[in-house]
Backbone as numpy.savetxt, mean C-alpha at the origin, in Angstrom:
# Nx Ny Nz CAx CAy CAz Cx Cy Cz
11.98 -10.74 3.04 11.13 -9.64 3.42 10.89 -8.70 2.24
11.90 -8.53 1.41 11.75 -7.65 0.25 10.74 -8.23 -0.72
10.82 -9.53 -0.95 9.88 -10.18 -1.86 8.46 -10.09 -1.33
8.29 -10.31 -0.03 6.94 -10.21 0.54 6.40 -8.79 0.47
7.26 -7.79 0.62 6.83 -6.40 0.49 6.40 -6.10 -0.94
7.16 -6.59 -1.92 6.79 -6.38 -3.32 5.49 -7.11 -3.67
5.33 -8.34 -3.19 4.09 -9.07 -3.45 2.89 -8.41 -2.77
3.09 -7.90 -1.56 2.02 -7.18 -0.87 1.67 -5.89 -1.58
2.66 -5.24 -2.17 2.41 -4.01 -2.94 1.59 -4.33 -4.18
1.95 -5.38 -4.89 1.18 -5.78 -6.07 -0.25 -6.13 -5.69
-0.40 -6.90 -4.61 -1.74 -7.26 -4.14 -2.51 -6.02 -3.70
-1.84 -5.09 -3.05 -2.50 -3.85 -2.62 -3.00 -3.02 -3.78
-2.21 -2.93 -4.84 -2.64 -2.18 -6.02 -3.84 -2.86 -6.68
-3.79 -4.17 -6.79 -4.91 -4.91 -7.41 -6.18 -4.77 -6.56
-6.05 -4.90 -5.25 -7.21 -4.76 -4.37 -7.76 -3.34 -4.42
-6.88 -2.34 -4.47 -7.34 -0.96 -4.61 -8.11 -0.78 -5.91
-7.59 -1.34 -6.99 -8.21 -1.16 -8.32 -9.59 -1.79 -8.39
-9.73 -3.02 -7.90 -10.96 -3.77 -8.13 -11.92 -3.84 -6.94
-11.44 -3.49 -5.74 -12.31 -3.60 -4.56 -12.48 -2.25 -3.86
-11.40 -1.67 -3.38 -11.51 -0.50 -2.51 -11.95 0.76 -3.23
-11.36 1.04 -4.39 -11.76 2.24 -5.12 -13.22 2.16 -5.56
-13.67 1.05 -6.17 -15.09 0.99 -6.52 -16.03 1.00 -5.31
-15.56 0.48 -4.18 -16.41 0.42 -2.99 -16.58 1.78 -2.32
-15.51 2.55 -2.25 -15.54 3.79 -1.47 -15.61 5.08 -2.30
-15.36 4.99 -3.60 -15.40 6.19 -4.43 -16.56 6.05 -5.41
-17.43 7.05 -5.45 -18.58 6.99 -6.36 -18.15 6.87 -7.82
-19.13 6.61 -8.69 -18.86 6.33 -10.10 -17.91 7.32 -10.77
-18.18 8.59 -10.72 -17.32 9.59 -11.35 -16.33 10.21 -10.37
-16.25 9.67 -9.18 -15.38 10.24 -8.15 -13.91 10.03 -8.40
-13.57 9.02 -9.21 -12.15 8.77 -9.48 -11.53 9.93 -10.24
-12.31 10.61 -11.06 -11.79 11.79 -11.75 -11.42 12.88 -10.74
-12.23 13.02 -9.71 -11.96 14.01 -8.67 -10.71 13.62 -7.89
-10.61 12.36 -7.53 -9.44 11.88 -6.78 -8.18 12.04 -7.62
-8.26 11.71 -8.90 -7.11 11.85 -9.79 -6.72 13.32 -9.93
-7.71 14.20 -10.01 -7.38 15.63 -10.13 -6.75 16.16 -8.84
-7.17 15.64 -7.69 -6.53 16.05 -6.43 -5.08 15.57 -6.39
-4.85 14.33 -6.83 -3.48 13.81 -6.89 -2.65 14.58 -7.90
-3.30 15.05 -8.97 -2.63 15.82 -10.01 -2.11 17.16 -9.46
-2.80 17.70 -8.46 -2.34 18.95 -7.84 -1.01 18.75 -7.12
-0.81 17.57 -6.55 0.43 17.29 -5.82 1.50 16.72 -6.76
1.08 15.77 -7.60 1.97 15.13 -8.56 1.44 15.43 -9.96
1.98 16.42 -10.65 1.44 16.85 -11.95 1.39 15.75 -13.01
2.21 14.73 -12.88 2.23 13.66 -13.88 1.12 12.63 -13.67
0.38 12.69 -12.56 -0.73 11.76 -12.30 -1.98 12.33 -12.95
-2.35 11.73 -14.08 -3.52 12.22 -14.80 -4.47 11.11 -15.22
-4.27 9.90 -14.69 -5.16 8.79 -14.99 -5.23 7.86 -13.78
-6.20 6.96 -13.82 -6.34 6.01 -12.71 -5.12 5.09 -12.62
-4.59 4.68 -13.76 -3.43 3.80 -13.75 -2.22 4.48 -13.11
-2.00 5.74 -13.45 -0.89 6.48 -12.85 -1.14 6.74 -11.37
-2.41 6.93 -10.99 -2.75 7.09 -9.57 -2.37 5.83 -8.81
-2.74 4.68 -9.35 -2.41 3.43 -8.68 -0.90 3.21 -8.62
-0.20 3.56 -9.70 1.23 3.31 -9.77 2.05 4.29 -8.92
1.66 5.56 -8.91 2.48 6.58 -8.25 1.96 7.05 -6.90
0.75 6.63 -6.51 0.21 7.04 -5.21 0.00 5.82 -4.30
-0.75 4.83 -4.77 -1.03 3.69 -3.89 0.15 2.74 -3.76
0.89 2.51 -4.84 2.03 1.60 -4.76 3.11 2.11 -3.80
3.53 3.39 -3.88 4.53 3.86 -2.90 4.03 3.78 -1.46
2.73 4.04 -1.26 2.18 3.90 0.09 2.35 2.47 0.58
2.04 1.50 -0.27 2.17 0.10 0.13 3.62 -0.30 0.34
4.53 0.27 -0.43 5.96 -0.01 -0.23 6.43 0.56 1.11
6.02 1.78 1.43 6.38 2.38 2.73 5.79 1.58 3.89
4.55 1.12 3.71 3.92 0.31 4.75 4.69 -0.99 4.94
5.09 -1.62 3.84 5.88 -2.86 3.93 7.23 -2.62 4.58
7.85 -1.48 4.29 9.14 -1.16 4.91 8.98 -0.95 6.41
7.89 -0.31 6.82 7.64 -0.09 8.25 7.40 -1.43 8.97
6.66 -2.31 8.34 6.40 -3.62 8.93 7.69 -4.42 9.01
8.50 -4.37 7.96 9.79 -5.08 7.96 10.71 -4.54 9.05
10.80 -3.22 9.18 11.66 -2.63 10.21 11.19 -3.00 11.60
9.88 -2.95 11.83 9.38 -3.32 13.16 9.60 -4.80 13.45
9.52 -5.63 12.43 9.79 -7.06 12.62 11.24 -7.28 13.01
12.16 -6.62 12.30 13.58 -6.76 12.64 13.88 -6.27 14.05
13.21 -5.20 14.47 13.48 -4.64 15.79 12.83 -5.45 16.91
11.67 -6.04 16.67 10.92 -6.68 17.74 11.01 -8.20 17.77
11.33 -8.85 16.68 11.25 -10.31 16.63 12.15 -10.99 17.65
13.37 -10.54 17.76 14.31 -11.18 18.69 13.78 -11.14 20.12
13.20 -10.02 20.52 12.68 -9.90 21.88 11.42 -10.73 22.08
10.57 -10.77 21.06 9.31 -11.50 21.19 9.43 -12.98 20.90
10.51 -13.40 20.25 10.66 -14.81 19.90 10.74 -15.70 21.15
11.20 -15.15 22.26 11.25 -15.91 23.52 9.84 -16.35 23.90
8.88 -15.45 23.80 7.50 -15.76 24.16 6.85 -16.65 23.11
7.20 -16.46 21.87 6.62 -17.27 20.78 7.06 -18.72 20.91
8.32 -18.95 21.18 8.85 -20.30 21.24 8.48 -21.01 22.55
8.13 -20.26 23.59 7.66 -20.88 24.84 6.23 -21.35 24.72
5.51 -20.83 23.75 4.11 -21.22 23.57 3.14 -20.30 24.28
3.59 -19.14 24.70 2.72 -18.20 25.38 2.00 -17.35 24.37
């Protein structure tokens, strides 16, 4: 589960860099987003640091939440999965 969370985090950062940020943020909008992140995290002053210190931790927390819910729910739901329902 840890490896899958790390791989999903790497994939999430790459997808944010090349797909989501260019799709949803206008051409010069990344400077605005970076400056907003800079207000919260003073060390974030570039797109690379934004991806590393803002999007990567979000993806790690998301992976941890998915892992925790899997550990809590799998045993109960495995009965239905293995029955073919």
